[in-house]
C-alpha positions as CSV (number, residue, x, y, z in Angstrom):
1,M,-25.2,78.2,-13.5
2,E,-22.3,78.3,-16.7
3,L,-18.8,78.1,-15.2
4,P,-15.4,78.3,-16.8
5,V,-13.8,75.5,-18.6
6,A,-12.5,72.6,-16.8
7,G,-8.4,74.1,-15.5
8,Y,-9.4,77.3,-16.0
9,P,-7.5,79.6,-12.6
10,I,-9.4,79.5,-9.7
11,S,-8.5,82.9,-8.5
12,E,-10.9,86.3,-7.3
13,E,-9.1,88.1,-11.0
14,S,-9.1,85.2,-13.3
15,V,-13.2,84.8,-12.4
16,M,-13.5,88.4,-12.8
17,N,-11.9,88.5,-16.4
18,W,-13.9,85.4,-17.3
19,F,-17.3,86.8,-16.0
20,Q,-17.2,90.1,-17.8
21,A,-16.2,88.8,-20.5
22,Q,-19.2,86.1,-20.3
23,Y,-21.8,88.6,-19.0
24,H,-20.3,92.0,-20.1
25,R,-20.7,93.6,-16.6
26,M,-18.8,93.9,-13.3
27,P,-19.7,90.1,-10.7
28,T,-21.2,91.1,-7.7
29,E,-19.1,89.3,-4.8
30,A,-21.4,86.4,-4.4
31,E,-21.5,85.9,-7.7
32,V,-17.5,85.5,-7.9
33,G,-17.6,83.4,-4.9
34,A,-20.4,81.1,-6.0
35,V,-18.3,80.8,-9.3
36,M,-15.4,79.7,-7.5
37,D,-16.8,77.6,-5.3
38,A,-18.9,75.6,-7.9
39,M,-15.6,75.4,-10.0
40,A,-13.4,73.8,-6.5
41,R,-16.6,71.5,-6.4
42,R,-16.6,70.3,-10.1
43,D,-12.5,70.3,-10.0
44,A,-12.6,68.1,-6.6
45,T,-15.0,65.6,-8.0
46,P,-13.0,62.5,-9.5
47,P,-14.5,61.6,-12.8
48,L,-16.9,58.6,-13.6
49,Q,-15.2,56.8,-15.3
50,P,-11.5,56.2,-15.6
51,P,-9.6,57.2,-18.4
52,V,-9.3,54.3,-21.1
53,A,-5.4,53.2,-22.3
54,D,-4.6,53.3,-25.5
55,P,-4.4,49.5,-26.7
56,E,-2.3,49.7,-29.4
57,G,0.0,51.5,-27.2
58,F,2.8,54.0,-28.7
59,E,3.3,54.3,-32.0
60,T,6.9,53.0,-32.4
61,G,7.3,52.7,-36.6
62,P,9.9,54.4,-38.4
63,S,7.2,57.2,-39.4
64,A,6.8,57.9,-35.6
65,P,7.9,61.1,-33.9
66,P,11.8,60.7,-32.5
67,A,10.7,61.0,-28.8
68,T,8.1,57.8,-29.1
69,R,10.6,55.6,-31.5
70,R,12.5,52.7,-29.2
């Protein structure tokens, strides 16, 4: 089953809109429920590997944007 991208809102209205755009027809209640259930399971599953920290850290040179200059 194809799902909306991770982080897509899990609501009946948003799933119906996504389904309609994806498949060019109105979804059944069962299809909306199945998509919402699969999205909730996917979002509840932690990633297999933790995110990797950048060993260089933040850029702190003179060319860095003002918010990251120290």
